[in-house]
Every structure is written in structure tokens, then in C-alpha cells.
C-alpha positions as a Markdown table, in Angstrom:
| # | Residue | x | y | z |
|---|---|---|---|---|
| 1 | Met | 107.9 | 114.9 | 70.9 |
| 2 | Val | 108.3 | 115.4 | 67.2 |
| 3 | Asp | 111.3 | 113.9 | 65.4 |
| 4 | Phe | 112.5 | 115.3 | 62.1 |
| 5 | Arg | 115.3 | 114.3 | 59.8 |
| 6 | Leu | 117.2 | 116.2 | 57.2 |
| 7 | Asn | 117.0 | 114.7 | 53.7 |
| 8 | Ala | 119.6 | 114.9 | 51.0 |
| 9 | Glu | 117.9 | 117.9 | 49.4 |
| 10 | Gly | 118.1 | 119.9 | 52.6 |
| 11 | Asp | 114.4 | 119.6 | 53.5 |
| 12 | Leu | 113.0 | 118.5 | 56.8 |
| 13 | Glu | 111.0 | 115.3 | 56.9 |
| 14 | Leu | 108.8 | 114.1 | 59.7 |
| 15 | Gln | 110.3 | 111.0 | 61.0 |
| 16 | Ala | 108.1 | 110.3 | 64.0 |
| 17 | Ile | 105.6 | 111.7 | 66.4 |
| 18 | Gly | 105.8 | 110.8 | 70.1 |
| 19 | Glu | 102.9 | 108.7 | 71.6 |
| 20 | Ala | 101.8 | 111.5 | 74.0 |
| 21 | Leu | 101.6 | 114.0 | 71.2 |
| 22 | Gln | 99.8 | 111.6 | 68.9 |
| 23 | Asp | 97.3 | 110.9 | 71.6 |
| 24 | His | 96.8 | 114.6 | 72.2 |
| 25 | Ile | 96.2 | 115.2 | 68.5 |
| 26 | Trp | 93.6 | 112.4 | 68.3 |
| 27 | Glu | 91.8 | 113.8 | 71.3 |
| 28 | Lys | 91.7 | 117.4 | 70.1 |
| 29 | Ala | 91.1 | 116.8 | 66.4 |
| 30 | Phe | 88.9 | 113.8 | 66.4 |
| 31 | Pro | 87.5 | 113.2 | 69.9 |
| 32 | Leu | 84.8 | 110.8 | 68.8 |
| 33 | Leu | 87.2 | 108.7 | 66.8 |
| 34 | Ala | 89.8 | 108.8 | 69.6 |
| 35 | Glu | 87.2 | 107.3 | 72.0 |
| 36 | Ala | 86.2 | 104.6 | 69.5 |
| 37 | Arg | 89.8 | 103.7 | 68.8 |
| 38 | Gly | 90.6 | 103.5 | 72.5 |
| 39 | Ala | 87.7 | 101.1 | 73.0 |
| 40 | Ala | 88.4 | 99.1 | 69.9 |
| 41 | Leu | 92.1 | 98.7 | 70.7 |
| 42 | Ala | 91.7 | 98.1 | 74.4 |
| 43 | Asp | 92.6 | 94.4 | 74.1 |
| 44 | Gly | 95.6 | 94.7 | 71.8 |
| 45 | Asp | 97.2 | 96.4 | 68.8 |
| 46 | Glu | 94.7 | 95.2 | 66.2 |
| 47 | Pro | 90.9 | 95.8 | 66.5 |
| 48 | Thr | 88.5 | 92.9 | 66.2 |
| 49 | Asn | 85.9 | 92.9 | 63.4 |
| 50 | Ala | 83.4 | 94.5 | 65.8 |
| 51 | Gly | 86.1 | 97.1 | 66.8 |
| 52 | Lys | 86.7 | 97.9 | 63.1 |
| 53 | Glu | 82.9 | 98.5 | 62.7 |
| 54 | Val | 82.9 | 100.8 | 65.7 |
| 55 | Ile | 85.9 | 102.8 | 64.2 |
| 56 | Arg | 84.1 | 103.0 | 60.8 |
| 57 | Lys | 81.0 | 104.4 | 62.5 |
| 58 | Ala | 83.1 | 106.9 | 64.4 |
| 59 | Val | 84.8 | 108.1 | 61.2 |
| 60 | Gln | 81.3 | 108.8 | 59.7 |
| 61 | Lys | 80.3 | 110.7 | 62.8 |
| 62 | Glu | 83.5 | 112.7 | 62.7 |
| 63 | Lys | 82.9 | 113.6 | 59.0 |
| 64 | Gln | 79.4 | 114.8 | 59.9 |
| 65 | Arg | 80.6 | 116.7 | 62.9 |
| 66 | Leu | 83.3 | 118.5 | 60.8 |
| 67 | Ala | 81.3 | 119.0 | 57.6 |
| 68 | Gly | 81.2 | 122.7 | 56.9 |
| 69 | Lys | 82.8 | 123.6 | 60.2 |
| 70 | Lys | 85.9 | 125.1 | 58.9 |
| 71 | Arg | 85.7 | 127.6 | 56.1 |
| 72 | Leu | 88.7 | 128.8 | 54.1 |
| 73 | Lys | 89.4 | 132.6 | 54.4 |
| 74 | Thr | 88.9 | 134.1 | 51.0 |
| 75 | Ala | 91.8 | 135.6 | 49.2 |
| 76 | Asp | 91.8 | 139.4 | 48.6 |
| 77 | Thr | 93.0 | 139.5 | 44.9 |
| 78 | Glu | 91.3 | 137.9 | 41.9 |
| 79 | Leu | 94.4 | 135.8 | 41.1 |
| 80 | Gly | 94.6 | 134.8 | 44.8 |
| 81 | Lys | 91.0 | 133.7 | 44.6 |
| 82 | Ser | 91.7 | 131.8 | 41.4 |
| 83 | Ile | 94.7 | 130.0 | 43.0 |
| 84 | Gln | 92.6 | 129.2 | 46.1 |
| 85 | Arg | 89.7 | 127.7 | 44.0 |
| 86 | Ala | 92.1 | 125.7 | 41.8 |
| 87 | Asn | 94.0 | 124.2 | 44.8 |
| 88 | Gly | 91.4 | 124.2 | 47.5 |
| 89 | Arg | 93.9 | 126.0 | 49.7 |
| 90 | Ala | 93.7 | 128.7 | 52.4 |
| 91 | Arg | 94.1 | 132.4 | 51.7 |
| 92 | Cys | 97.7 | 132.3 | 53.1 |
| 93 | Phe | 98.7 | 130.1 | 50.2 |
| 94 | Gly | 97.6 | 132.2 | 47.3 |
| 95 | Glu | 98.0 | 135.8 | 48.5 |
| 96 | Pro | 101.9 | 135.7 | 49.0 |
| 97 | Val | 102.2 | 134.6 | 45.4 |
| 98 | Cys | 100.3 | 137.7 | 44.3 |
| 99 | Glu | 102.3 | 139.9 | 46.5 |
| 100 | Ala | 105.7 | 138.6 | 45.4 |
| 101 | Pro | 108.1 | 140.8 | 43.4 |
| 102 | Gly | 107.4 | 140.3 | 39.7 |
| 103 | Tyr | 103.8 | 139.4 | 40.1 |
| 104 | Ala | 102.7 | 142.4 | 37.9 |
| 105 | Ile | 104.5 | 140.7 | 35.0 |
| 106 | Val | 103.1 | 137.3 | 35.7 |
| 107 | Gly | 99.6 | 138.7 | 36.5 |
| 108 | Ala | 99.5 | 140.2 | 33.0 |
| 109 | Phe | 99.4 | 136.7 | 31.6 |
| 110 | Ser | 96.6 | 135.5 | 33.9 |
| 111 | Asp | 94.3 | 134.9 | 30.9 |
| 112 | Tyr | 96.6 | 132.1 | 29.8 |
| 113 | Arg | 96.3 | 130.0 | 32.9 |
| 114 | Thr | 95.1 | 126.4 | 32.5 |
């Protein structure tokens, strides 16, 4: 379950994630850490000092496991690539900006970007 709330500006904000979904996310995204957390938290809500060390080691293993695993798709346009490099975002972030109406006008000033 995912619980959203509507803020005063009319935007959705994540209020809470259900326990089953949270467990599923941990198991799929960070299986080594999920296992370590399960072992470290087996006796209660807070890990012991030894449990904290197990979690720290699992975090390092996860970082090594994921390093270089996911590569961003490169944007098609030069401005899209520039936006992607500047923000460290995926292709889908920069390209729609370049394809938006009025881009030709904005693109003419691309030399003045900071």
C-alpha cells in the first residue's frame, strides 16, 4: 500500500509506504542489505552495535554490487546531453525540455548557460 496526501499547493506527497511494500522494495533493490537488516533487527526495533556493523558492511557490499550496474541512457540532442551531464539525470529528463514548444528560441541562447 502507498498512502499519498494532497498538499496546499495541489501536489501529491508520499505520506507512507505499507510494510509489505517496503519489505518487497528492500528485497528487490538491496537483497544483501535486506538480509543483513533482517538479521540485525531480529531481536527488536534497534540493532545492537554488532548489528550496526553488519548493516554497515552490507551497505558497502551493496554499493560494490551496484557500482556501474545502471548506466543512464544518453540524450539525443546536444542540449539534452548538457542538461543530463549538469544534473546527472536520465535521458527522459532532458529530452522533453528540448522538444518543448519554444525550445528553438531558448536553444539559441545555449551559449549563455551557466
